All heavy atoms as TSV, in Angstrom:
chain	resi	resn	atom	element	x	y	z
A	1	MET	N	N	-58.980	11.764	-26.638
A	1	MET	CA	C	-58.951	11.715	-25.189
A	1	MET	C	C	-59.657	10.444	-24.724
A	1	MET	O	O	-60.746	10.136	-25.179
A	1	MET	CB	C	-59.709	12.968	-24.648
A	1	MET	CG	C	-59.818	12.978	-23.176
A	1	MET	SD	S	-60.690	14.389	-22.431
A	1	MET	CE	C	-60.302	15.750	-23.451
A	2	LYS	N	N	-58.988	9.737	-23.848
A	2	LYS	CA	C	-59.594	8.518	-23.298
A	2	LYS	C	C	-60.728	8.904	-22.356
A	2	LYS	O	O	-60.689	9.948	-21.722
A	2	LYS	CB	C	-58.551	7.703	-22.534
A	2	LYS	CG	C	-57.499	7.065	-23.386
A	2	LYS	CD	C	-56.577	6.230	-22.538
A	2	LYS	CE	C	-55.525	5.551	-23.380
A	2	LYS	NZ	N	-54.650	4.716	-22.569
A	3	ASN	N	N	-61.699	8.016	-22.281
A	3	ASN	CA	C	-62.804	8.277	-21.370
A	3	ASN	C	C	-63.506	6.989	-20.972
A	3	ASN	O	O	-63.302	5.945	-21.592
A	3	ASN	CB	C	-63.807	9.275	-21.998
A	3	ASN	CG	C	-64.492	8.706	-23.202
A	3	ASN	OD1	O	-65.397	7.886	-23.079
A	3	ASN	ND2	N	-64.086	9.119	-24.404
A	4	ARG	N	N	-64.337	7.086	-19.928
A	4	ARG	CA	C	-65.077	5.934	-19.405
A	4	ARG	C	C	-66.542	5.991	-19.789
A	4	ARG	O	O	-67.364	5.297	-19.209
A	4	ARG	CB	C	-64.982	5.921	-17.882
A	4	ARG	CG	C	-63.582	5.748	-17.341
A	4	ARG	CD	C	-63.549	5.795	-15.815
A	4	ARG	NE	N	-64.570	4.928	-15.248
A	4	ARG	CZ	C	-65.245	5.207	-14.127
A	4	ARG	NH1	N	-65.031	6.309	-13.464
A	4	ARG	NH2	N	-66.171	4.387	-13.672
A	5	LEU	N	N	-66.886	6.812	-20.768
A	5	LEU	CA	C	-68.282	7.040	-21.082
A	5	LEU	C	C	-69.028	5.772	-21.470
A	5	LEU	O	O	-70.139	5.521	-21.011
A	5	LEU	CB	C	-68.394	8.090	-22.204
A	5	LEU	CG	C	-69.755	8.725	-22.410
A	5	LEU	CD1	C	-70.284	9.331	-21.135
A	5	LEU	CD2	C	-69.696	9.762	-23.520
A	6	LYS	N	N	-68.418	4.947	-22.302
A	6	LYS	CA	C	-69.065	3.715	-22.743
A	6	LYS	C	C	-69.374	2.786	-21.550
A	6	LYS	O	O	-70.449	2.212	-21.461
A	6	LYS	CB	C	-68.212	2.995	-23.779
A	6	LYS	CG	C	-68.890	1.794	-24.383
A	6	LYS	CD	C	-68.051	1.206	-25.520
A	6	LYS	CE	C	-68.760	0.065	-26.164
A	6	LYS	NZ	N	-68.012	-0.455	-27.334
A	7	VAL	N	N	-68.413	2.677	-20.653
A	7	VAL	CA	C	-68.588	1.828	-19.476
A	7	VAL	C	C	-69.694	2.360	-18.573
A	7	VAL	O	O	-70.560	1.616	-18.119
A	7	VAL	CB	C	-67.256	1.710	-18.679
A	7	VAL	CG1	C	-67.461	1.016	-17.345
A	7	VAL	CG2	C	-66.211	0.981	-19.511
A	8	LEU	N	N	-69.662	3.667	-18.331
A	8	LEU	CA	C	-70.672	4.287	-17.481
A	8	LEU	C	C	-72.064	4.140	-18.092
A	8	LEU	O	O	-73.038	3.871	-17.387
A	8	LEU	CB	C	-70.345	5.756	-17.254
A	8	LEU	CG	C	-69.079	6.032	-16.442
A	8	LEU	CD1	C	-68.690	7.501	-16.550
A	8	LEU	CD2	C	-69.248	5.606	-15.001
A	9	ARG	N	N	-72.141	4.305	-19.391
A	9	ARG	CA	C	-73.417	4.159	-20.110
A	9	ARG	C	C	-73.917	2.718	-19.999
A	9	ARG	O	O	-75.104	2.477	-19.721
A	9	ARG	CB	C	-73.246	4.583	-21.564
A	9	ARG	CG	C	-74.483	4.440	-22.400
A	9	ARG	CD	C	-74.266	4.943	-23.819
A	9	ARG	NE	N	-73.199	4.260	-24.531
A	9	ARG	CZ	C	-73.337	3.060	-25.111
A	9	ARG	NH1	N	-74.460	2.386	-25.024
A	9	ARG	NH2	N	-72.328	2.528	-25.761
A	10	ALA	N	N	-73.016	1.761	-20.212
A	10	ALA	CA	C	-73.400	0.356	-20.174
A	10	ALA	C	C	-73.859	-0.045	-18.768
A	10	ALA	O	O	-74.769	-0.867	-18.626
A	10	ALA	CB	C	-72.229	-0.512	-20.619
A	11	GLU	N	N	-73.234	0.506	-17.744
A	11	GLU	CA	C	-73.623	0.187	-16.374
A	11	GLU	C	C	-75.084	0.582	-16.103
A	11	GLU	O	O	-75.746	-0.021	-15.257
A	11	GLU	CB	C	-72.715	0.920	-15.381
A	11	GLU	CG	C	-71.329	0.333	-15.283
A	11	GLU	CD	C	-70.407	1.169	-14.399
A	11	GLU	OE1	O	-70.790	2.280	-13.962
A	11	GLU	OE2	O	-69.276	0.690	-14.151
A	12	ARG	N	N	-75.561	1.566	-16.822
A	12	ARG	CA	C	-76.942	2.016	-16.643
A	12	ARG	C	C	-77.882	1.444	-17.705
A	12	ARG	O	O	-79.064	1.767	-17.723
A	12	ARG	CB	C	-76.980	3.547	-16.659
A	12	ARG	CG	C	-76.397	4.115	-15.371
A	12	ARG	CD	C	-75.812	5.471	-15.575
A	12	ARG	NE	N	-75.235	6.016	-14.349
A	12	ARG	CZ	C	-74.026	5.706	-13.906
A	12	ARG	NH1	N	-73.254	4.864	-14.562
A	12	ARG	NH2	N	-73.578	6.234	-12.783
A	13	ASP	N	N	-77.331	0.638	-18.576
A	13	ASP	CA	C	-78.088	0.004	-19.669
A	13	ASP	C	C	-78.759	1.051	-20.569
A	13	ASP	O	O	-79.908	0.889	-20.975
A	13	ASP	CB	C	-79.125	-0.984	-19.098
A	13	ASP	CG	C	-79.591	-1.985	-20.123
A	13	ASP	OD1	O	-78.816	-2.318	-21.036
A	13	ASP	OD2	O	-80.742	-2.442	-20.034
A	14	TRP	N	N	-78.021	2.140	-20.860
A	14	TRP	CA	C	-78.522	3.177	-21.732
A	14	TRP	C	C	-77.937	2.975	-23.131
A	14	TRP	O	O	-76.750	2.640	-23.281
A	14	TRP	CB	C	-78.098	4.561	-21.263
A	14	TRP	CG	C	-78.717	5.006	-19.981
A	14	TRP	CD1	C	-79.812	4.481	-19.356
A	14	TRP	CD2	C	-78.275	6.074	-19.140
A	14	TRP	NE1	N	-80.083	5.171	-18.191
A	14	TRP	CE2	C	-79.160	6.153	-18.030
A	14	TRP	CE3	C	-77.217	6.968	-19.207
A	14	TRP	CZ2	C	-79.006	7.095	-17.023
A	14	TRP	CZ3	C	-77.087	7.906	-18.211
A	14	TRP	CH2	C	-77.970	7.967	-17.129
A	15	SER	N	N	-78.732	3.220	-24.147
A	15	SER	CA	C	-78.225	3.218	-25.519
A	15	SER	C	C	-77.482	4.537	-25.758
A	15	SER	O	O	-77.625	5.486	-24.976
A	15	SER	CB	C	-79.367	3.094	-26.513
A	15	SER	OG	O	-80.169	4.262	-26.473
A	16	GLN	N	N	-76.731	4.602	-26.839
A	16	GLN	CA	C	-76.069	5.853	-27.182
A	16	GLN	C	C	-77.120	6.929	-27.434
A	16	GLN	O	O	-76.927	8.079	-27.036
A	16	GLN	CB	C	-75.180	5.681	-28.417
A	16	GLN	CG	C	-73.934	4.883	-28.130
A	16	GLN	CD	C	-73.067	4.724	-29.364
A	16	GLN	OE1	O	-73.519	4.845	-30.500
A	16	GLN	NE2	N	-71.789	4.429	-29.149
A	17	ALA	N	N	-78.222	6.554	-28.051
A	17	ALA	CA	C	-79.293	7.509	-28.341
A	17	ALA	C	C	-79.911	8.045	-27.048
A	17	ALA	O	O	-80.196	9.241	-26.916
A	17	ALA	CB	C	-80.364	6.871	-29.225
A	18	GLU	N	N	-80.107	7.159	-26.073
A	18	GLU	CA	C	-80.690	7.586	-24.802
A	18	GLU	C	C	-79.744	8.536	-24.065
A	18	GLU	O	O	-80.163	9.572	-23.548
A	18	GLU	CB	C	-81.007	6.380	-23.915
A	18	GLU	CG	C	-81.731	6.758	-22.658
A	18	GLU	CD	C	-82.235	5.567	-21.852
A	18	GLU	OE1	O	-82.040	4.405	-22.285
A	18	GLU	OE2	O	-82.821	5.811	-20.794
A	19	LEU	N	N	-78.462	8.193	-24.042
A	19	LEU	CA	C	-77.494	9.080	-23.398
A	19	LEU	C	C	-77.451	10.419	-24.124
A	19	LEU	O	O	-77.440	11.475	-23.499
A	19	LEU	CB	C	-76.106	8.443	-23.364
A	19	LEU	CG	C	-74.997	9.315	-22.772
A	19	LEU	CD1	C	-75.332	9.766	-21.359
A	19	LEU	CD2	C	-73.663	8.577	-22.805
A	20	GLY	N	N	-77.444	10.375	-25.446
A	20	GLY	CA	C	-77.455	11.615	-26.213
A	20	GLY	C	C	-78.655	12.476	-25.872
A	20	GLY	O	O	-78.531	13.694	-25.715
A	21	GLY	N	N	-79.817	11.855	-25.745
A	21	GLY	CA	C	-81.019	12.598	-25.386
A	21	GLY	C	C	-80.900	13.246	-24.021
A	21	GLY	O	O	-81.336	14.387	-23.811
A	22	ARG	N	N	-80.302	12.549	-23.075
A	22	ARG	CA	C	-80.129	13.091	-21.717
A	22	ARG	C	C	-79.144	14.253	-21.719
A	22	ARG	O	O	-79.217	15.130	-20.851
A	22	ARG	CB	C	-79.648	11.997	-20.771
A	22	ARG	CG	C	-80.698	10.939	-20.493
A	22	ARG	CD	C	-80.097	9.773	-19.685
A	22	ARG	NE	N	-81.054	8.720	-19.494
A	22	ARG	CZ	C	-81.835	8.595	-18.427
A	22	ARG	NH1	N	-81.749	9.470	-17.448
A	22	ARG	NH2	N	-82.679	7.592	-18.322
A	23	LEU	N	N	-78.199	14.235	-22.672
A	23	LEU	CA	C	-77.168	15.275	-22.734
A	23	LEU	C	C	-77.488	16.380	-23.718
A	23	LEU	O	O	-76.798	17.389	-23.769
A	23	LEU	CB	C	-75.817	14.640	-23.102
A	23	LEU	CG	C	-75.237	13.656	-22.100
A	23	LEU	CD1	C	-74.008	12.980	-22.697
A	23	LEU	CD2	C	-74.870	14.382	-20.791
A	24	GLY	N	N	-78.516	16.167	-24.552
A	24	GLY	CA	C	-78.843	17.161	-25.562
A	24	GLY	C	C	-77.940	17.115	-26.773
A	24	GLY	O	O	-77.717	18.160	-27.417
A	25	VAL	N	N	-77.387	15.941	-27.079
A	25	VAL	CA	C	-76.556	15.775	-28.266
A	25	VAL	C	C	-77.036	14.559	-29.044
A	25	VAL	O	O	-77.858	13.767	-28.544
A	25	VAL	CB	C	-75.056	15.614	-27.902
A	25	VAL	CG1	C	-74.541	16.822	-27.161
A	25	VAL	CG2	C	-74.800	14.349	-27.092
A	26	SER	N	N	-76.524	14.362	-30.237
A	26	SER	CA	C	-76.948	13.235	-31.062
A	26	SER	C	C	-76.275	11.931	-30.634
A	26	SER	O	O	-75.266	11.937	-29.918
A	26	SER	CB	C	-76.581	13.500	-32.518
A	26	SER	OG	O	-75.174	13.498	-32.682
A	27	ARG	N	N	-76.852	10.829	-31.084
A	27	ARG	CA	C	-76.244	9.505	-30.866
A	27	ARG	C	C	-74.855	9.473	-31.481
A	27	ARG	O	O	-73.913	8.913	-30.936
A	27	ARG	CB	C	-77.124	8.401	-31.470
A	27	ARG	CG	C	-76.517	7.014	-31.305
A	27	ARG	CD	C	-77.032	6.012	-32.314
A	27	ARG	NE	N	-76.723	6.332	-33.689
A	27	ARG	CZ	C	-75.519	6.130	-34.266
A	27	ARG	NH1	N	-74.502	5.644	-33.585
A	27	ARG	NH2	N	-75.333	6.460	-35.519
A	28	GLN	N	N	-74.718	10.115	-32.644
A	28	GLN	CA	C	-73.438	10.140	-33.327
A	28	GLN	C	C	-72.380	10.871	-32.529
A	28	GLN	O	O	-71.208	10.474	-32.494
A	28	GLN	CB	C	-73.574	10.790	-34.718
A	28	GLN	CG	C	-74.381	9.966	-35.693
A	28	GLN	CD	C	-75.886	10.259	-35.641
A	28	GLN	OE1	O	-76.397	10.828	-34.673
A	28	GLN	NE2	N	-76.601	9.862	-36.680
A	29	ALA	N	N	-72.796	11.936	-31.824
A	29	ALA	CA	C	-71.851	12.669	-30.963
A	29	ALA	C	C	-71.396	11.777	-29.816
A	29	ALA	O	O	-70.209	11.775	-29.473
A	29	ALA	CB	C	-72.499	13.944	-30.448
A	30	VAL	N	N	-72.326	11.040	-29.228
A	30	VAL	CA	C	-71.959	10.116	-28.123
A	30	VAL	C	C	-70.970	9.087	-28.643
A	30	VAL	O	O	-69.939	8.815	-28.007
A	30	VAL	CB	C	-73.203	9.433	-27.528
A	30	VAL	CG1	C	-72.811	8.345	-26.555
A	30	VAL	CG2	C	-74.102	10.474	-26.848
A	31	ASN	N	N	-71.245	8.524	-29.814
A	31	ASN	CA	C	-70.347	7.517	-30.386
A	31	ASN	C	C	-68.957	8.121	-30.643
A	31	ASN	O	O	-67.945	7.486	-30.317
A	31	ASN	CB	C	-70.926	6.987	-31.702
A	31	ASN	CG	C	-70.024	5.968	-32.341
A	31	ASN	OD1	O	-69.182	6.316	-33.161
A	31	ASN	ND2	N	-70.194	4.716	-31.975
A	32	ALA	N	N	-68.903	9.325	-31.172
A	32	ALA	CA	C	-67.616	9.972	-31.470
A	32	ALA	C	C	-66.811	10.234	-30.190
A	32	ALA	O	O	-65.601	10.062	-30.171
A	32	ALA	CB	C	-67.842	11.265	-32.240
A	33	ILE	N	N	-67.495	10.619	-29.117
A	33	ILE	CA	C	-66.815	10.843	-27.851
A	33	ILE	C	C	-66.324	9.518	-27.287
A	33	ILE	O	O	-65.171	9.415	-26.845
A	33	ILE	CB	C	-67.743	11.567	-26.846
A	33	ILE	CG1	C	-68.036	12.977	-27.336
A	33	ILE	CG2	C	-67.097	11.621	-25.454
A	33	ILE	CD1	C	-69.172	13.667	-26.580
A	34	GLU	N	N	-67.181	8.502	-27.301
A	34	GLU	CA	C	-66.785	7.196	-26.762
A	34	GLU	C	C	-65.576	6.597	-27.471
A	34	GLU	O	O	-64.745	5.972	-26.844
A	34	GLU	CB	C	-67.954	6.203	-26.864
A	34	GLU	CG	C	-69.062	6.453	-25.863
A	34	GLU	CD	C	-70.150	5.415	-25.912
A	34	GLU	OE1	O	-70.153	4.539	-26.801
A	34	GLU	OE2	O	-71.052	5.496	-25.050
A	35	THR	N	N	-65.489	6.804	-28.758
A	35	THR	CA	C	-64.402	6.224	-29.545
A	35	THR	C	C	-63.177	7.131	-29.615
A	35	THR	O	O	-62.187	6.779	-30.251
A	35	THR	CB	C	-64.857	5.881	-30.964
A	35	THR	OG1	O	-65.344	7.070	-31.602
A	35	THR	CG2	C	-65.947	4.809	-30.948
A	36	GLY	N	N	-63.229	8.291	-28.960
A	36	GLY	CA	C	-62.091	9.192	-28.934
A	36	GLY	C	C	-61.897	10.004	-30.200
A	36	GLY	O	O	-60.856	10.636	-30.380
A	37	LYS	N	N	-62.901	10.005	-31.078
A	37	LYS	CA	C	-62.781	10.780	-32.328
A	37	LYS	C	C	-63.149	12.245	-32.116
A	37	LYS	O	O	-62.869	13.085	-32.952
A	37	LYS	CB	C	-63.701	10.181	-33.393
A	37	LYS	CG	C	-63.278	8.786	-33.818
A	37	LYS	CD	C	-64.213	8.206	-34.836
A	37	LYS	CE	C	-63.768	6.792	-35.181
A	37	LYS	NZ	N	-64.784	6.075	-35.954
A	38	TYR	N	N	-63.782	12.533	-30.991
A	38	TYR	CA	C	-64.230	13.887	-30.699
A	38	TYR	C	C	-64.075	14.133	-29.201
A	38	TYR	O	O	-64.463	13.292	-28.403
A	38	TYR	CB	C	-65.705	14.034	-31.110
A	38	TYR	CG	C	-66.362	15.312	-30.671
A	38	TYR	CD1	C	-66.125	16.513	-31.333
A	38	TYR	CD2	C	-67.244	15.332	-29.581
A	38	TYR	CE1	C	-66.736	17.678	-30.943
A	38	TYR	CE2	C	-67.869	16.506	-29.189
A	38	TYR	CZ	C	-67.614	17.672	-29.853
A	38	TYR	OH	O	-68.225	18.828	-29.454
A	39	ASP	N	N	-63.478	15.277	-28.853
A	39	ASP	CA	C	-63.379	15.669	-27.455
A	39	ASP	C	C	-64.554	16.598	-27.153
A	39	ASP	O	O	-64.786	17.558	-27.906
A	39	ASP	CB	C	-62.067	16.415	-27.181
A	39	ASP	CG	C	-60.867	15.500	-27.288
A	39	ASP	OD1	O	-61.032	14.284	-27.165
A	39	ASP	OD2	O	-59.756	16.017	-27.497
A	40	PRO	N	N	-65.277	16.342	-26.071
A	40	PRO	CA	C	-66.442	17.168	-25.768
A	40	PRO	C	C	-66.027	18.587	-25.387
A	40	PRO	O	O	-64.916	18.794	-24.859
A	40	PRO	CB	C	-67.084	16.449	-24.590
A	40	PRO	CG	C	-65.958	15.746	-23.922
A	40	PRO	CD	C	-65.041	15.326	-25.057
A	41	SER	N	N	-66.906	19.529	-25.618
A	41	SER	CA	C	-66.684	20.891	-25.129
A	41	SER	C	C	-66.710	20.846	-23.609
A	41	SER	O	O	-67.220	19.903	-22.988
A	41	SER	CB	C	-67.797	21.814	-25.636
A	41	SER	OG	O	-69.045	21.430	-25.075
A	42	LEU	N	N	-66.188	21.896	-22.999
A	42	LEU	CA	C	-66.201	21.939	-21.536
A	42	LEU	C	C	-67.627	21.916	-20.977
A	42	LEU	O	O	-67.903	21.159	-20.037
A	42	LEU	CB	C	-65.428	23.173	-21.052
A	42	LEU	CG	C	-65.113	23.209	-19.562
A	42	LEU	CD1	C	-64.389	21.953	-19.092
A	42	LEU	CD2	C	-64.273	24.435	-19.250
A	43	PRO	N	N	-68.577	22.703	-21.537
A	43	PRO	CA	C	-69.948	22.611	-21.020
A	43	PRO	C	C	-70.530	21.186	-21.150
A	43	PRO	O	O	-71.222	20.727	-20.232
A	43	PRO	CB	C	-70.728	23.598	-21.890
A	43	PRO	CG	C	-69.697	24.596	-22.332
A	43	PRO	CD	C	-68.453	23.779	-22.528
A	44	LEU	N	N	-70.237	20.500	-22.252
A	44	LEU	CA	C	-70.742	19.145	-22.400
A	44	LEU	C	C	-70.070	18.198	-21.405
A	44	LEU	O	O	-70.725	17.325	-20.817
A	44	LEU	CB	C	-70.536	18.651	-23.837
A	44	LEU	CG	C	-70.996	17.216	-24.123
A	44	LEU	CD1	C	-72.426	16.969	-23.730
A	44	LEU	CD2	C	-70.755	16.889	-25.605
A	45	ALA	N	N	-68.785	18.362	-21.194
A	45	ALA	CA	C	-68.084	17.535	-20.203
A	45	ALA	C	C	-68.694	17.717	-18.828
A	45	ALA	O	O	-68.861	16.753	-18.073
A	45	ALA	CB	C	-66.587	17.852	-20.199
A	46	PHE	N	N	-69.051	18.963	-18.475
A	46	PHE	CA	C	-69.689	19.205	-17.190
A	46	PHE	C	C	-71.063	18.535	-17.132
A	46	PHE	O	O	-71.447	17.956	-16.102
A	46	PHE	CB	C	-69.854	20.708	-16.919
A	46	PHE	CG	C	-68.659	21.323	-16.248
A	46	PHE	CD1	C	-67.813	22.160	-16.941
A	46	PHE	CD2	C	-68.395	21.077	-14.920
A	46	PHE	CE1	C	-66.708	22.744	-16.326
A	46	PHE	CE2	C	-67.298	21.643	-14.263
A	46	PHE	CZ	C	-66.449	22.482	-14.992
A	47	ARG	N	N	-71.828	18.567	-18.226
A	47	ARG	CA	C	-73.147	17.893	-18.246
A	47	ARG	C	C	-72.969	16.388	-18.043
A	47	ARG	O	O	-73.751	15.766	-17.314
A	47	ARG	CB	C	-73.882	18.197	-19.555
A	47	ARG	CG	C	-74.421	19.591	-19.641
A	47	ARG	CD	C	-75.510	19.774	-20.650
A	47	ARG	NE	N	-75.219	19.332	-22.000
A	47	ARG	CZ	C	-74.671	20.075	-22.972
A	47	ARG	NH1	N	-74.350	21.331	-22.724
A	47	ARG	NH2	N	-74.474	19.572	-24.168
A	48	VAL	N	N	-71.971	15.823	-18.698
A	48	VAL	CA	C	-71.710	14.379	-18.537
A	48	VAL	C	C	-71.381	14.078	-17.081
A	48	VAL	O	O	-71.929	13.147	-16.480
A	48	VAL	CB	C	-70.549	13.926	-19.469
A	48	VAL	CG1	C	-70.121	12.498	-19.146
A	48	VAL	CG2	C	-70.949	14.044	-20.922
A	49	ALA	N	N	-70.493	14.869	-16.524
A	49	ALA	CA	C	-70.087	14.628	-15.117
A	49	ALA	C	C	-71.262	14.749	-14.168
A	49	ALA	O	O	-71.415	13.916	-13.271
A	49	ALA	CB	C	-68.982	15.632	-14.735
A	50	ARG	N	N	-72.100	15.759	-14.367
A	50	ARG	CA	C	-73.267	15.912	-13.497
A	50	ARG	C	C	-74.238	14.751	-13.654
A	50	ARG	O	O	-74.800	14.263	-12.665
A	50	ARG	CB	C	-73.983	17.225	-13.806
A	50	ARG	CG	C	-73.265	18.433	-13.277
A	50	ARG	CD	C	-74.098	19.703	-13.452
A	50	ARG	NE	N	-73.250	20.872	-13.357
A	50	ARG	CZ	C	-72.896	21.641	-14.383
A	50	ARG	NH1	N	-73.341	21.397	-15.592
A	50	ARG	NH2	N	-72.107	22.680	-14.184
A	51	LEU	N	N	-74.438	14.310	-14.881
A	51	LEU	CA	C	-75.362	13.212	-15.131
A	51	LEU	C	C	-74.947	11.957	-14.395
A	51	LEU	O	O	-75.760	11.239	-13.828
A	51	LEU	CB	C	-75.448	12.926	-16.660
A	51	LEU	CG	C	-76.376	11.799	-17.081
A	51	LEU	CD1	C	-77.808	12.120	-16.711
A	51	LEU	CD2	C	-76.232	11.557	-18.564
A	52	PHE	N	N	-73.638	11.676	-14.396
A	52	PHE	CA	C	-73.137	10.457	-13.723
A	52	PHE	C	C	-72.689	10.719	-12.295
A	52	PHE	O	O	-72.215	9.806	-11.619
A	52	PHE	CB	C	-71.969	9.859	-14.542
A	52	PHE	CG	C	-72.411	9.298	-15.861
A	52	PHE	CD1	C	-72.120	9.928	-17.045
A	52	PHE	CD2	C	-73.141	8.105	-15.921
A	52	PHE	CE1	C	-72.536	9.404	-18.265
A	52	PHE	CE2	C	-73.549	7.569	-17.114
A	52	PHE	CZ	C	-73.251	8.222	-18.291
A	53	ASP	N	N	-72.858	11.960	-11.804
A	53	ASP	CA	C	-72.497	12.331	-10.453
A	53	ASP	C	C	-71.031	12.021	-10.169
A	53	ASP	O	O	-70.682	11.418	-9.142
A	53	ASP	CB	C	-73.415	11.651	-9.422
A	53	ASP	CG	C	-73.335	12.303	-8.055
A	53	ASP	OD1	O	-73.025	13.505	-7.994
A	53	ASP	OD2	O	-73.554	11.592	-7.056
A	54	LEU	N	N	-70.180	12.402	-11.133
A	54	LEU	CA	C	-68.737	12.200	-11.021
A	54	LEU	C	C	-68.018	13.478	-11.386
A	54	LEU	O	O	-68.615	14.400	-11.925
A	54	LEU	CB	C	-68.264	11.085	-11.982
A	54	LEU	CG	C	-68.776	9.677	-11.696
A	54	LEU	CD1	C	-68.462	8.780	-12.883
A	54	LEU	CD2	C	-68.140	9.122	-10.418
A	55	ARG	N	N	-66.711	13.549	-11.082
A	55	ARG	CA	C	-65.905	14.677	-11.514
A	55	ARG	C	C	-65.499	14.455	-12.973
A	55	ARG	O	O	-65.405	13.308	-13.416
A	55	ARG	CB	C	-64.631	14.776	-10.674
A	55	ARG	CG	C	-64.877	15.029	-9.191
A	55	ARG	CD	C	-63.576	15.062	-8.402
A	55	ARG	NE	N	-62.746	13.925	-8.756
A	55	ARG	CZ	C	-61.417	13.931	-8.731
A	55	ARG	NH1	N	-60.756	15.010	-8.358
A	55	ARG	NH2	N	-60.728	12.865	-9.065
A	56	ILE	N	N	-65.271	15.515	-13.699
A	56	ILE	CA	C	-64.827	15.389	-15.096
A	56	ILE	C	C	-63.593	14.492	-15.177
A	56	ILE	O	O	-63.498	13.633	-16.044
A	56	ILE	CB	C	-64.546	16.778	-15.691
A	56	ILE	CG1	C	-65.856	17.555	-15.882
A	56	ILE	CG2	C	-63.786	16.646	-17.023
A	56	ILE	CD1	C	-65.666	18.975	-16.370
A	57	GLU	N	N	-62.670	14.681	-14.242
A	57	GLU	CA	C	-61.427	13.880	-14.235
A	57	GLU	C	C	-61.684	12.388	-14.016
A	57	GLU	O	O	-60.837	11.571	-14.366
A	57	GLU	CB	C	-60.464	14.373	-13.146
A	57	GLU	CG	C	-60.085	15.810	-13.253
A	57	GLU	CD	C	-60.989	16.747	-12.441
A	57	GLU	OE1	O	-62.187	16.452	-12.302
A	57	GLU	OE2	O	-60.481	17.770	-11.955
A	58	ASP	N	N	-62.821	12.050	-13.429
A	58	ASP	CA	C	-63.146	10.649	-13.204
A	58	ASP	C	C	-63.694	9.996	-14.474
A	58	ASP	O	O	-63.788	8.773	-14.532
A	58	ASP	CB	C	-64.194	10.509	-12.091
A	58	ASP	CG	C	-63.665	10.941	-10.730
A	58	ASP	OD1	O	-62.437	10.853	-10.525
A	58	ASP	OD2	O	-64.458	11.392	-9.904
A	59	ILE	N	N	-64.049	10.797	-15.454
A	59	ILE	CA	C	-64.623	10.275	-16.701
A	59	ILE	C	C	-63.650	10.412	-17.867
A	59	ILE	O	O	-63.474	9.494	-18.646
A	59	ILE	CB	C	-65.936	11.011	-17.029
A	59	ILE	CG1	C	-66.935	10.840	-15.869
A	59	ILE	CG2	C	-66.521	10.493	-18.341
A	59	ILE	CD1	C	-68.161	11.707	-15.994
A	60	PHE	N	N	-63.003	11.580	-17.936
A	60	PHE	CA	C	-62.107	11.883	-19.074
A	60	PHE	C	C	-60.661	11.917	-18.620
A	60	PHE	O	O	-60.339	12.468	-17.583
A	60	PHE	CB	C	-62.507	13.229	-19.700
A	60	PHE	CG	C	-63.915	13.237	-20.235
A	60	PHE	CD1	C	-64.942	13.772	-19.494
A	60	PHE	CD2	C	-64.209	12.685	-21.477
A	60	PHE	CE1	C	-66.249	13.791	-19.981
A	60	PHE	CE2	C	-65.502	12.683	-21.952
A	60	PHE	CZ	C	-66.507	13.251	-21.202
A	61	ASP	N	N	-59.769	11.363	-19.468
A	61	ASP	CA	C	-58.335	11.360	-19.175
A	61	ASP	C	C	-57.615	11.990	-20.365
A	61	ASP	O	O	-57.613	11.425	-21.473
A	61	ASP	CB	C	-57.857	9.924	-18.963
A	61	ASP	CG	C	-56.373	9.831	-18.712
A	61	ASP	OD1	O	-55.704	10.869	-18.559
A	61	ASP	OD2	O	-55.858	8.698	-18.663
A	62	ASP	N	N	-57.010	13.154	-20.117
A	62	ASP	CA	C	-56.322	13.837	-21.208
A	62	ASP	C	C	-54.880	13.375	-21.385
A	62	ASP	O	O	-54.148	13.893	-22.215
A	62	ASP	CB	C	-56.387	15.348	-21.044
A	62	ASP	CG	C	-55.633	15.824	-19.821
A	62	ASP	OD1	O	-55.065	14.998	-19.064
A	62	ASP	OD2	O	-55.606	17.049	-19.595
A	63	GLY	N	N	-54.444	12.413	-20.553
A	63	GLY	CA	C	-53.089	11.881	-20.671
A	63	GLY	C	C	-52.032	12.783	-20.070
A	63	GLY	O	O	-50.849	12.562	-20.265
A	64	GLU	N	N	-52.455	13.812	-19.342
A	64	GLU	CA	C	-51.503	14.782	-18.784
A	64	GLU	C	C	-51.014	14.377	-17.392
A	64	GLU	O	O	-50.373	15.173	-16.714
A	64	GLU	CB	C	-52.158	16.170	-18.694
A	64	GLU	CG	C	-52.396	16.788	-20.049
A	64	GLU	CD	C	-51.112	17.154	-20.775
A	64	GLU	OE1	O	-50.183	17.665	-20.133
A	64	GLU	OE2	O	-51.045	16.890	-21.974
A	65	GLY	N	N	-51.317	13.227	-16.953
A	65	GLY	CA	C	-50.865	12.789	-15.621
A	65	GLY	C	C	-51.998	12.266	-14.799
A	65	GLY	O	O	-53.173	12.315	-15.200
A	66	ASN	N	N	-51.631	11.757	-13.620
A	66	ASN	CA	C	-52.660	11.127	-12.787
A	66	ASN	C	C	-52.878	11.890	-11.490
A	66	ASN	O	O	-53.446	11.362	-10.548
A	66	ASN	CB	C	-52.293	9.668	-12.506
A	66	ASN	CG	C	-50.922	9.528	-11.842
A	66	ASN	OD1	O	-50.344	10.505	-11.424
A	66	ASN	ND2	N	-50.450	8.306	-11.775
A	67	GLY	N	N	-52.393	13.110	-11.390
A	67	GLY	CA	C	-52.647	13.917	-10.220
A	67	GLY	C	C	-51.813	13.571	-9.017
A	67	GLY	O	O	-52.108	13.962	-7.916
A	68	ASP	N	N	-50.696	12.866	-9.218
A	68	ASP	CA	C	-49.875	12.449	-8.085
A	68	ASP	C	C	-48.713	13.416	-7.821
A	68	ASP	O	O	-47.812	13.112	-7.076
A	68	ASP	CB	C	-49.333	11.031	-8.265
A	68	ASP	CG	C	-48.414	10.868	-9.459
A	68	ASP	OD1	O	-48.149	11.869	-10.164
A	68	ASP	OD2	O	-47.961	9.757	-9.686
A	69	GLY	N	N	-48.745	14.579	-8.494
A	69	GLY	CA	C	-47.754	15.601	-8.209
A	69	GLY	C	C	-46.508	15.537	-9.077
A	69	GLY	O	O	-45.591	16.320	-8.904
A	70	GLU	N	N	-46.441	14.602	-9.967
A	70	GLU	CA	C	-45.254	14.483	-10.821
A	70	GLU	C	C	-45.352	15.375	-12.037
A	70	GLU	O	O	-46.371	15.643	-12.546
A	70	GLU	CB	C	-45.092	13.041	-11.293
A	70	GLU	CG	C	-44.677	12.161	-10.134
A	70	GLU	CD	C	-44.362	10.738	-10.596
A	70	GLU	OE1	O	-43.931	10.559	-11.755
A	70	GLU	OE2	O	-44.554	9.826	-9.819
């Protein structure tokens, strides 16, 4: 799943380890999510969204469309 996690993290000058600490996951988990090797659980996706004050859809893209009704 594509996501903006790396960009959002970089905008705040956070390391993967720091973001992991804020989310309660390992640095390796953050890396796996950023590189698309791992899709976060729904509770983790909600934690990410709350941390960045965004909607889940604003961070993660499952490729199912862009919400324009098509």
